N, C-alpha and C positions, 0 to 999 in steps of 0.2 A: 504494500500500500504506500502511496505517496505521502510524504510529510507535508502537511499544509501549515501555513503560517496563520497567526491570528487574523490577519487582514483577509485571508482567503475565506475564513469562516464568516467574517462579517459580510463579505460580498455575497457568499452563498445564502446567508440568512436573509439579506435584503431581497435577493431574487426570489427566494421562497415566499417572502411576504408580499410580493406583488410589484416591486420595482423592476422594470424590465428594459431600461435604457441606460446607456453609459452616462448620460447627463443626469439621470435620476440618482444613480449611485454617487456621482460626484457631489450632488446637492445634499444628499443625506449625510455625507462625511466631509463637511467643508474644511476641516483643519488638516485633512490628509493631503499629502503631496500628490498632485495630478500625475506626475511621473511614476511614483510608486504604485498608485492605483492602476494606472494603465499597464504597468509591468505585471502586476498581480492578475489582472483580468486576462491579459494575453497568456499568462502561465496557465490559468484555469482552462482557457480555450484549448491550448496545446495538450493539456492532460486529459481533456475530454469531459470535464465537469460541466462546462457551459458551452454554448454555441451561439453564433450569430444567426439571426433570421435570414433566410434566403431572400425574402421579399424586401426587407428593410435592414440594412447592415448596422443601423444604430440600435436595433432591438436585439437583446440577448436573452437567452433562456436556459434553464437548467436542462441537462440531459438526464437520462435514466440513471447514469452513473453518479450524478451529483445529488440525487434525491435521497 
């Protein structure tokens, strides 16, 4: 199993609670560095926990692996 950072858990819980855009995640965690958040989101996408919507690349969603 992959080691997740605390930031990863925050992102996954936000997605699970209904936040589904990059902008929404950045708004919910205003003090976090945009660079760090972007890096963590890309890491979760690469690992298969989340994916970008095929219709709108700004929308992200949990995969079955992330639930």
